[in-house]
C-alpha positions as CSV (number, residue, x, y, z in Angstrom):
1,M,4.6,45.7,-3.2
2,S,2.8,43.4,-1.1
3,T,1.4,44.2,3.0
4,D,4.4,43.4,4.5
5,N,7.5,44.8,1.3
6,T,9.0,40.9,1.2
7,L,7.5,40.5,-2.1
8,S,6.6,42.3,-5.6
9,K,2.8,42.3,-6.8
10,D,4.6,40.3,-9.6
11,E,6.4,37.1,-7.6
12,L,3.4,37.3,-5.6
13,S,0.9,36.8,-8.3
14,A,3.3,34.2,-10.4
15,L,4.2,32.9,-6.5
16,R,-0.3,32.1,-6.6
17,Q,-0.4,30.7,-10.4
18,R,-2.2,27.3,-10.6
19,S,-1.6,24.1,-12.0
20,D,-4.1,21.8,-13.1
21,F,-1.5,19.9,-14.7
22,K,0.3,20.3,-11.6
23,A,-2.3,19.7,-9.6
24,V,-2.8,15.6,-11.6
25,I,0.8,15.0,-11.2
26,T,0.5,15.9,-7.3
27,L,-2.4,13.8,-7.3
28,L,-1.0,10.6,-9.5
29,I,2.3,11.3,-7.3
30,N,0.1,10.1,-4.2
31,Y,-2.0,7.8,-5.3
32,G,1.0,6.4,-6.8
33,F,3.0,5.9,-3.4
34,I,-0.4,3.6,-1.8
35,A,-0.3,1.5,-5.5
36,A,3.0,1.5,-4.6
37,A,3.1,0.1,-1.5
38,F,0.3,-1.7,-1.6
39,T,2.5,-3.9,-4.5
40,L,5.2,-3.9,-2.4
41,A,3.3,-5.9,0.3
42,I,1.5,-7.9,-1.4
43,I,4.6,-9.4,-4.4
44,W,7.8,-9.6,-0.9
45,P,5.3,-10.0,1.8
46,N,7.2,-10.7,4.5
47,P,7.2,-8.0,8.6
48,L,9.9,-5.5,6.7
49,T,7.6,-5.1,3.3
50,I,4.3,-4.5,5.1
51,L,5.6,-2.6,8.4
52,L,7.1,0.0,5.4
53,S,3.5,-0.1,3.4
54,V,1.9,0.9,6.8
55,L,4.7,3.8,7.5
56,L,4.1,4.9,3.5
57,I,0.9,4.4,3.4
58,G,-0.2,6.8,6.6
59,G,2.0,9.2,5.0
60,R,0.0,9.1,2.0
61,Q,-3.1,9.8,3.5
62,L,-2.6,11.9,6.0
63,G,-0.6,13.1,2.0
64,L,-4.7,13.1,1.0
65,G,-6.1,15.2,4.0
66,I,-3.5,18.2,3.2
67,L,-4.3,18.3,-0.6
68,T,-8.5,18.2,0.8
69,H,-7.0,21.2,2.0
70,D,-5.4,22.6,-0.1
71,C,-8.5,21.9,-1.7
72,C,-10.2,24.0,0.5
73,H,-8.4,27.2,-0.1
74,N,-8.6,26.9,-3.5
75,A,-5.6,25.9,-4.3
76,L,-4.7,23.1,-6.3
77,F,-6.7,23.6,-9.7
78,E,-7.2,26.3,-11.7
79,N,-11.1,26.7,-10.7
80,G,-12.8,26.3,-7.9
81,R,-15.8,23.4,-8.6
82,S,-12.5,21.4,-10.0
83,N,-10.8,21.9,-6.6
84,E,-14.8,20.9,-5.2
85,L,-14.7,17.5,-7.1
86,A,-11.3,16.2,-6.1
87,G,-11.1,17.6,-2.1
88,H,-14.7,15.9,-2.6
89,W,-13.9,12.5,-4.1
90,L,-9.5,11.9,-5.0
91,C,-9.1,13.8,-1.4
92,G,-11.5,13.3,1.4
93,A,-13.2,10.5,0.5
94,A,-10.1,7.8,1.1
95,I,-9.9,9.8,5.1
96,N,-13.7,9.4,5.8
97,L,-13.3,13.4,5.4
98,D,-16.1,14.9,4.8
99,F,-15.4,18.0,1.9
100,Y,-17.6,20.5,2.7
101,D,-17.9,20.4,6.6
102,Y,-13.3,20.3,6.8
103,R,-13.5,23.2,4.0
104,K,-16.1,25.5,6.6
105,Y,-13.7,24.4,9.7
106,H,-10.6,25.1,8.3
107,L,-11.6,28.5,6.5
108,Q,-12.6,29.6,10.8
109,H,-9.4,28.5,11.3
110,H,-8.0,30.8,9.1
111,R,-9.5,34.1,9.9
112,F,-9.1,33.6,13.4
113,A,-6.2,32.1,13.6
114,G,-4.2,33.6,17.0
115,T,-7.3,34.3,18.8
116,D,-9.8,32.1,20.7
117,Q,-12.1,31.5,18.6
118,D,-9.9,29.3,16.8
119,P,-11.5,26.6,16.8
120,D,-7.7,24.3,16.5
121,K,-6.8,25.9,20.0
122,I,-7.5,23.1,21.8
123,F,-5.4,21.0,20.5
124,V,-2.5,22.8,21.1
125,D,-3.3,24.7,22.9
126,K,-1.2,23.1,26.3
127,Y,2.0,23.1,24.6
128,P,4.6,22.6,25.4
129,V,3.7,19.7,27.8
130,A,5.9,17.3,30.4
131,R,7.8,15.2,28.7
132,E,6.2,11.9,30.4
133,S,3.0,13.7,29.0
134,L,3.8,14.4,25.3
135,R,4.9,10.0,25.7
136,R,1.2,9.4,27.3
137,K,-0.2,11.3,23.8
138,L,2.4,9.4,20.8
139,L,1.9,6.0,22.9
140,R,-2.3,6.7,22.3
141,D,-1.9,7.0,19.2
142,I,1.7,4.2,18.2
143,S,-1.0,2.1,20.0
144,G,-4.2,2.7,17.6
145,R,-5.9,4.4,20.8
146,T,-6.7,7.3,19.6
147,G,-7.4,6.3,16.2
148,L,-10.0,3.7,17.8
149,R,-11.7,5.9,18.9
150,D,-12.2,8.8,16.0
151,E,-12.7,6.4,14.2
152,L,-15.4,4.5,16.1
153,T,-16.6,8.8,16.6
154,R,-16.7,9.5,12.4
155,L,-19.0,5.9,12.9
156,K,-21.5,7.5,15.4
157,Q,-21.3,10.3,13.0
158,F,-22.5,8.3,10.1
159,Q,-24.4,9.5,7.2
160,L,-25.1,8.0,4.4
161,K,-25.1,11.0,1.6
162,K,-21.5,12.8,3.3
163,Q,-19.8,8.9,3.3
164,T,-20.8,7.8,0.0
165,P,-17.6,9.0,-1.3
166,W,-15.5,7.4,1.1
167,L,-17.6,3.8,1.0
168,L,-17.2,4.2,-2.5
169,F,-13.0,4.9,-1.8
170,H,-13.0,1.6,-0.1
171,A,-15.6,-0.2,-2.6
172,V,-12.9,0.6,-5.1
173,L,-10.0,-0.8,-3.5
174,I,-11.5,-3.3,-1.9
175,S,-12.2,-4.1,-5.3
176,L,-8.7,-3.7,-6.8
177,L,-6.7,-5.9,-3.5
178,M,-9.4,-9.0,-5.0
179,A,-8.4,-8.7,-8.3
180,A,-4.9,-9.2,-7.2
181,N,-5.7,-11.8,-5.3
182,A,-5.0,-9.4,-1.6
183,L,-7.7,-9.2,-0.2
184,W,-6.2,-9.4,3.2
185,A,-3.9,-6.4,1.9
186,Y,-6.4,-4.3,3.2
187,L,-5.8,-4.7,6.5
188,I,-2.9,-2.7,5.8
189,W,-4.5,0.6,5.2
190,W,-6.8,0.0,8.5
191,A,-3.3,-0.1,10.0
192,A,-1.9,3.0,9.1
193,E,-5.8,4.6,9.7
194,L,-5.6,3.4,13.6
195,F,-2.0,3.3,14.1
196,V,-0.1,5.7,11.9
197,L,-2.1,8.5,10.8
198,P,-2.9,10.2,14.5
199,L,0.3,9.9,15.7
200,L,1.5,12.0,11.9
201,L,-1.5,14.9,12.1
202,R,-0.7,15.0,16.1
203,L,2.7,16.1,14.8
204,R,1.5,18.1,12.3
205,Q,-0.3,19.6,14.6
206,I,2.3,20.4,17.2
207,G,4.7,21.3,14.6
208,E,2.6,24.1,13.0
209,H,0.8,26.4,15.8
210,G,2.5,23.9,19.1
211,V,5.3,25.4,19.7
212,A,4.6,28.4,17.8
213,S,6.2,31.6,20.2
214,D,3.1,32.8,21.0
215,R,-0.2,31.9,20.1
216,S,-1.7,35.1,20.4
217,S,-0.4,37.0,18.1
218,L,-1.5,37.6,14.8
219,D,1.9,37.7,12.9
220,P,2.5,33.8,11.1
221,R,5.7,34.3,12.6
222,E,4.6,34.0,15.8
223,N,1.5,32.2,15.9
224,T,2.3,29.2,13.7
225,G,5.8,27.2,12.7
226,T,7.4,25.9,9.3
227,T,9.7,22.7,10.2
228,L,12.5,22.4,6.9
229,A,12.1,18.6,7.0
230,S,14.9,15.8,5.0
231,W,14.0,14.2,2.5
232,W,12.7,10.9,4.7
233,E,10.5,13.5,6.9
234,R,9.2,14.7,3.6
235,L,8.1,10.8,2.4
236,F,6.8,10.1,5.8
237,I,5.9,13.0,7.9
238,A,5.2,16.1,6.1
239,P,3.9,15.1,2.6
240,N,2.7,17.5,-0.1
241,H,5.0,20.7,1.7
242,V,2.7,20.8,3.8
243,N,6.3,20.9,6.5
244,F,6.5,25.1,4.4
245,H,3.1,26.5,7.3
246,V,4.4,30.1,8.9
247,E,4.3,30.5,4.5
248,H,0.8,29.3,4.3
249,H,-0.6,31.0,7.2
250,R,0.8,34.5,4.9
251,F,0.1,34.0,1.8
252,A,-2.4,30.9,1.6
253,N,-4.4,30.9,-1.4
254,V,-0.3,29.8,-2.6
255,P,-1.1,25.8,-4.6
256,P,0.9,22.8,-2.4
257,Y,4.1,23.1,-5.1
258,N,5.1,26.5,-4.8
259,L,5.5,26.9,-1.1
260,S,9.2,25.9,-1.4
261,K,9.4,28.2,-3.5
262,L,7.7,31.1,-1.4
263,H,10.2,30.0,2.1
264,S,12.8,30.4,-0.2
265,L,12.2,33.9,-1.5
266,L,11.0,35.3,2.5
267,K,14.1,33.5,3.9
268,A,16.3,35.5,1.5
269,R,14.2,38.8,1.5
270,G,15.1,38.3,5.8
271,Y,11.2,38.0,6.1
272,F,12.0,35.3,9.3
273,E,15.4,37.3,10.9
274,G,14.7,37.8,14.3
275,Y,12.0,34.8,14.9
276,H,11.7,31.9,16.5
277,C,9.6,30.3,13.4
278,L,11.6,27.7,11.8
279,R,12.6,24.5,13.1
280,Q,15.0,21.8,11.9
281,G,13.7,18.2,11.5
282,Y,10.7,17.1,13.2
283,R,12.8,16.1,16.2
284,Q,13.6,20.5,17.3
285,V,10.1,19.6,17.1
286,L,9.3,17.6,20.0
287,R,12.0,18.8,22.0
288,D,10.3,22.1,21.9
289,A,7.1,20.6,22.6
290,V,8.6,20.2,25.7
291,T,8.9,21.8,29.3
292,T,12.4,22.1,30.1
């Protein structure tokens, strides 16, 4: 059995099995949503379709960030080199996220989760916060202030070698939109990145560690949270099974396409019993993020 006697070695081995086919399908789904969102806005341009496109693309920008994260764990494709190439050129490139810098940073988060050395602790250490404080944070995100601040910071740190994948991604995107005689739709990408993505990143941070019952604990059931997302939350807020975060911290090399099955097995075996680490949707996450 595994160290916590929850899963057998055979079960865990099966869950850790990576598939190039499933990895490619996952990538295609994410880029397919982006393509569909642009197509919707270009063919039927009106405020409603453009807003929907912005929301969909924002969700998939987060989705590509999540896949970069999965590649850092060598948990998307079958071998390390494929994960490295996909994470660097196909996932992180879209949102100006350097794969190699992020991998070093994020693995530190896993190594030191629940300690003062966790580099992500600064993002969630103050939660729960007063309702007015949370409202101000969300308003900064929705108004674009957070996105503009972060984008300016990245541009100030611009290095051609590191930003080459990002520049190539945007060159391809602009070329495709020009070919469709719809260069105006390029603004949709930036609207999503400046006004939607920061909000989704904050919701992710709060749901993963901000509402944890004891962030100083080394047990993922206490220092991490899982959000049981509805279908529309998985579409717009929690792509690629990122909501199963307790499961990810317990078994970090289980690929994203197996996290739902892992959750079901752990729940059936009573792994979560006695712990307040599961929340029904992001509405409950926000409620728990506010002091009473």
